[in-house]
C-alpha positions in Angstrom: -102.8 -1.3 238.4 -99.6 -1.5 236.6 -99.3 -5.1 237.2 -103.2 -5.8 236.0 -102.6 -3.3 232.8 -99.2 -5.3 231.5 -101.4 -8.5 232.3 -104.4 -7.3 229.8 -101.2 -6.2 227.5 -99.6 -9.8 227.6 -103.3 -11.5 226.9 -103.9 -9.3 223.8 -100.3 -9.8 222.6 -101.0 -13.5 223.0 -104.2 -13.6 221.0 -102.6 -11.7 218.4 -99.9 -14.1 217.9 -102.6 -17.0 217.8 -105.0 -15.3 215.6 -102.6 -13.3 212.9 -104.5 -11.4 210.2 -105.1 -13.2 206.7 -102.8 -12.5 204.1 -104.5 -10.1 201.5 -105.2 -11.0 198.0 -103.6 -8.1 196.5 -100.5 -10.1 195.6 -100.7 -13.7 195.1 -96.8 -13.9 195.5 -96.9 -11.7 198.8 -99.4 -14.1 200.0 -97.6 -17.0 199.2 -94.5 -15.5 201.1 -96.3 -14.7 203.8 -97.8 -18.7 204.1 -94.4 -19.8 203.9 -92.7 -18.1 206.5 -95.3 -17.7 208.8 -95.0 -19.8 212.2 -98.8 -20.3 212.1 -101.3 -22.5 210.3 -102.4 -20.8 207.1 -106.0 -19.3 207.0 -108.8 -21.6 207.0 -110.4 -22.3 203.5 -113.0 -24.4 202.2 -110.6 -27.4 201.7 -109.1 -27.3 205.3 -110.1 -26.7 209.0 -108.2 -25.6 212.2 -107.3 -28.6 214.5 -107.6 -28.1 218.2 -104.3 -29.5 218.4 -102.7 -26.4 216.8 -104.3 -24.0 219.4 -103.9 -25.5 222.4 -106.5 -24.8 225.3 -109.1 -23.7 222.6 -112.0 -26.0 222.0 -113.2 -25.5 218.4 -116.3 -26.9 217.0 -116.2 -29.4 214.5 -116.0 -28.6 211.1 -119.7 -28.9 209.0 -119.6 -29.4 205.6 -121.6 -27.5 203.6 -124.4 -29.3 201.1 -123.9 -27.7 197.5 -127.3 -28.5 195.5 -126.1 -30.3 191.8 -128.1 -29.9 189.0 -129.2 -33.5 189.6 -130.2 -33.5 192.9 -128.7 -34.6 195.9 -126.5 -33.2 198.4 -122.7 -32.7 197.2 -121.3 -34.5 200.1 -123.3 -37.7 198.7 -122.5 -37.1 195.3 -119.8 -39.4 193.3 -118.2 -35.3 192.5 -117.3 -35.5 196.7 -116.1 -38.9 196.9 -113.7 -38.0 194.0 -112.8 -34.9 195.5 -112.2 -36.7 198.7 -109.6 -38.9 197.4 -112.1 -41.7 197.3 -113.1 -42.2 193.6 -114.5 -45.1 191.8 -113.0 -46.3 188.7 -116.2 -44.8 186.6 -116.1 -41.6 188.3 -112.3 -41.1 187.2 -113.2 -42.0 183.8 -116.2 -39.8 184.0 -113.6 -36.8 184.6 -110.8 -37.8 182.3 -108.3 -38.8 185.2 -106.4 -41.6 183.3 -103.7 -42.3 186.2 -106.8 -43.0 189.1 -108.5 -45.1 186.5 -105.5 -47.2 186.0 -104.8 -47.5 189.6 -108.2 -48.5 190.7 -108.8 -51.0 187.5 -105.5 -53.0 189.2 -107.1 -52.5 192.7 -110.7 -53.8 192.0 -110.8 -54.5 188.0 -112.4 -52.2 185.2 -116.4 -52.8 185.2 -117.5 -51.2 188.5 -120.6 -49.9 188.3 -122.5 -46.5 189.3 -126.2 -46.2 190.2 -127.3 -46.5 186.5 -125.4 -49.5 185.9 -122.9 -47.5 183.8 -119.1 -48.7 183.7 -115.6 -46.5 183.1 -116.1 -47.2 179.8 -119.5 -46.2 179.2 -118.2 -42.7 180.9 -114.9 -42.7 179.1 -116.9 -43.3 175.8 -119.7 -40.5 176.7 -116.7 -38.0 177.0 -115.1 -39.4 174.4 -111.6 -39.9 175.9 -110.4 -42.4 173.6 -107.0 -42.9 175.4 -108.8 -44.1 178.6 -111.2 -46.3 176.4 -108.3 -47.9 174.8 -106.6 -48.5 178.5 -109.6 -49.9 179.6 -110.3 -52.1 176.9 -106.2 -53.5 177.2 -107.1 -54.3 180.8 -110.3 -56.7 179.8 -113.3 -54.1 180.2 -116.3 -56.2 179.2 -117.6 -54.0 176.1 -121.0 -55.8 176.1 -122.4 -54.4 179.3 -125.7 -52.7 179.0 -126.6 -49.9 181.5 -130.1 -49.7 183.0 -131.6 -48.5 180.0 -129.8 -51.0 178.1 -127.0 -48.7 176.4 -123.5 -50.2 175.9 -120.8 -48.0 175.7 -121.1 -48.0 172.0 -124.2 -46.3 172.7 -122.8 -43.8 174.5 -120.1 -42.7 172.0 -122.9 -42.6 169.2 -125.1 -40.6 171.1 -122.2 -37.8 172.3 -121.0 -38.3 168.4 -117.8 -39.6 169.2 -116.8 -41.5 165.8 -113.1 -42.1 167.1 -114.2 -43.8 170.2 -117.0 -46.0 168.2 -114.5 -47.5 165.9 -112.2 -48.3 168.9 -114.9 -50.0 170.4 -116.1 -51.8 167.3 -112.9 -53.2 166.2 -112.4 -54.1 169.6 -115.3 -56.1 169.4 -114.1 -57.8 166.5 -111.2 -58.6 167.7 -112.4 -60.5 170.5 -115.0 -62.4 168.8 -117.6 -61.2 171.1 -121.2 -60.4 170.3 -121.5 -57.7 167.8 -122.1 -54.4 169.0 -124.3 -54.0 166.3 -126.4 -56.3 167.5 -127.2 -55.2 170.7 -130.2 -53.2 171.1 -131.8 -50.7 174.1 -134.3 -52.3 176.4 -137.5 -50.3 175.7 -137.3 -49.2 172.3 -135.2 -51.8 171.1 -132.4 -49.1 169.3 -129.7 -50.1 167.7 -126.4 -48.0 166.9 -128.2 -46.6 163.6 -131.3 -45.5 165.2 -129.3 -43.7 167.7 -127.4 -42.1 165.2 -130.1 -41.2 163.6 -131.9 -39.6 166.5 -129.1 -37.9 167.4 -128.2 -36.3 163.9 -125.0 -38.0 163.7 -124.6 -38.1 159.8 -120.8 -39.2 159.8 -121.7 -42.1 162.2 -124.7 -43.1 160.1 -122.2 -43.1 156.8 -120.3 -45.3 158.8 -122.2 -47.6 160.2 -123.8 -48.4 156.6 -120.9 -48.3 154.3 -118.1 -50.2 156.6 -120.5 -52.3 159.0 -123.1 -53.1 156.5 -126.2 -52.4 159.5 -129.7 -53.2 157.9 -130.8 -49.6 156.6 -134.3 -50.4 156.8 -134.6 -52.1 160.6 -137.6 -50.8 162.9 -137.4 -50.5 166.2 -140.0 -51.4 168.7 -142.1 -48.9 167.6 -141.8 -50.0 163.8 -139.9 -46.7 163.1 -136.9 -47.1 160.5 -134.0 -44.9 160.6 -135.5 -43.1 157.7 -138.6 -42.1 159.9 -136.3 -41.2 162.7 -134.4 -39.0 160.8 -137.5 -37.7 159.4 -138.9 -36.8 162.9 -135.9 -34.7 163.9 -135.9 -32.7 161.0 -132.2 -34.2 159.7 -131.6 -33.2 156.1 -128.5 -34.4 155.7 -129.2 -37.9 157.2 -132.2 -38.3 155.2 -130.0 -37.6 152.0 -127.6 -40.3 153.4 -130.1 -42.8 154.2 -131.9 -42.0 150.6 -128.7 -42.5 148.7 -127.8 -45.8 150.2 -131.3 -47.1 149.1 -133.6 -46.2 152.3 -137.4 -47.5 151.7 -139.1 -44.1 151.6 -142.4 -46.3 151.6 -141.8 -47.8 155.2 -144.2 -47.9 158.2 -144.3 -47.8 161.6 -146.4 -50.0 163.8 -149.4 -47.1 163.3 -149.1 -47.4 159.6 -147.3 -44.0 159.6 -144.7 -43.0 156.8 -142.2 -40.7 156.5 -144.5 -38.3 154.8 -146.8 -38.2 157.5 -144.0 -37.0 160.3 -142.6 -34.7 157.3 -146.3 -33.2 157.5 -146.5 -33.1 161.1 -143.4 -31.1 161.3 -144.5 -28.8 158.5 -148.0 -28.3 160.2 -145.9 -27.0 163.5 -143.7 -24.7 161.1 -143.8 -21.6 159.3 -145.0 -21.8 155.5 -141.3 -20.1 154.8 -139.4 -23.0 156.9 -137.0 -23.7 154.3 -135.7 -27.0 155.8 -139.3 -28.4 156.3 -140.2 -27.9 152.8 -136.8 -29.1 151.7 -137.5 -32.3 153.4 -140.7 -32.7 151.4 -139.2 -31.9 148.3 -136.3 -34.7 149.1 -139.1 -36.9 149.8 -141.2 -36.4 146.8 -138.3 -36.7 144.7 -137.6 -40.1 145.7 -141.2 -41.4 145.3 -142.9 -40.6 148.7 -146.8 -40.6 148.7 -148.5 -37.7 150.1 -151.9 -39.6 150.0 -151.2 -42.8 151.6 -153.8 -43.4 154.6 -152.4 -44.8 157.9 -154.1 -47.6 160.2 -156.4 -44.7 161.3 -157.3 -43.6 157.6 -155.3 -40.3 158.0 -153.3 -39.3 154.9 -150.5 -36.8 155.6 -152.3 -34.2 153.6 -154.7 -34.5 156.4 -152.1 -32.6 159.1 -151.9 -29.6 156.7 -153.5 -26.2 156.3 -155.4 -25.4 153.1 -152.5 -23.3 152.2 -149.7 -25.7 153.1 -151.7 -28.4 151.1 -151.9 -26.4 148.1 -148.5 -25.4 148.1 -147.3 -29.3 148.6 -149.7 -30.2 145.7 -147.6 -27.5 143.4 -144.5 -28.8 144.6 -145.1 -32.6 143.7 -146.7 -31.4 140.3 -143.4 -29.3 139.6 -141.2 -32.8 140.9 -143.7 -35.0 138.4 -142.6 -32.7 135.7 -138.9 -32.7 136.5 -138.7 -36.6 137.1 -141.0 -37.4 134.2 -142.6 -39.7 136.8 -144.9 -42.2 135.6 -148.8 -42.1 135.1 -149.2 -43.3 138.6 -147.7 -40.6 140.0 -150.2 -38.5 137.5 -152.9 -40.2 139.4 -151.6 -39.5 142.5 -151.5 -35.8 141.4 -155.0 -35.9 140.9 -155.9 -37.3 143.9 -154.0 -35.1 145.6 -155.6 -32.0 144.3 -159.0 -33.5 144.9 -157.9 -33.5 148.6 -156.8 -30.1 148.5 -159.8 -28.8 146.5 -162.1 -30.7 149.6 -160.2 -29.5 152.3 -160.4 -25.8 150.9 -164.2 -26.5 150.3 -164.7 -27.7 154.0 -162.5 -24.7 154.9 -164.5 -22.3 152.9 -168.3 -24.2 154.6 -166.7 -23.9 158.0 -165.9 -20.1 157.4 -169.8 -19.5 156.2 -171.1 -21.5 158.8 -169.1 -19.3 161.5 -169.9 -16.0 159.5 -173.6 -17.5 159.5 -173.4 -18.1 163.4 -172.1 -14.4 163.9 -175.0 -12.9 161.5 -177.4 -14.9 163.5 -175.9 -13.2 166.8 -176.5 -10.1 165.4 -180.0 -10.6 163.8 -181.2 -11.8 167.3 -179.7 -8.4 168.7 -180.9 -6.2 166.2 -184.0 -7.9 165.1 -183.2 -8.0 161.8 -184.4 -10.9 159.6 -183.3 -9.8 156.3 -179.5 -9.4 157.7 -178.2 -12.8 157.2 -180.0 -13.0 153.5 -178.3 -9.8 152.5 -175.0 -10.8 153.3 -174.8 -13.6 150.9 -176.7 -12.0 148.1 
């Protein structure tokens, strides 16, 4: 009995030595000291697993990586992040996280222009995150500055989209130094957007000013839909870009392929906004001050005023009249003012007629219920 008891104690002692208690987290210093002086392997974490060679005689199950769902879909162990964290990064993944040392090492091994599944290179990603130093290093290693991804974006489009003015300047200067195809002329695949179009859509006022003032990009060029930079800026409601474009001579009368002008889109925004929306009305006023017409029709014979409620159209008429007097505009503007007032009157009359018809229908319903033949007549007398 005593012999058996001693064997049990020995076995328990052996198991205790094989699996010591984990260090508590109450003190980081104490935990590190225990890990340093302990003759046993440290507790298993998410980045390590016990090896069967460390515990002789025990067969441990193989470690199973846990799939973590990413916001973009796919399992973590299939993603570029997993490969990067496992020490197997691609050059574009290293550029994406700003790992300059790894970028340069991989460039020496395999070159700078490896692409991800969307066709983007390290230069695309460094430009997207605005890492000017990595961009300069990639360019010094001969990275192709004109490569387009699956959507037709160059690294310059990425820098413009993210608003990195300094990176965009580096790219444009490198393009000039190399004498390659100018990045200013490269457009995206589907909508044929230039850098200026991108800057307007992304509300990058400083980039718009730089592209116009330093590089002289065409200010009235349209994309595949015919939308000019001014139209694109109007559609996103960017008053600062509208001012920058108009001050530099943008055509306020430019049309897209459907015949819509900036004023059509301004009124479209106003239609979806409160009448007290200061930004929407400031946009309307700015366009009026530069001669935009509120009554011009598109190819579907729709004018900007047609998009507005009667109250908004009446306010627009008053605003145009004030602008006309303030700017001392020509008789042409007076004629437009008369036509606008006529349209507003018609809109009000039609609205009133609709209200009468609606009220009459309600009366008729009541008449049918109450059998009162004079009811509707008495309402309007």
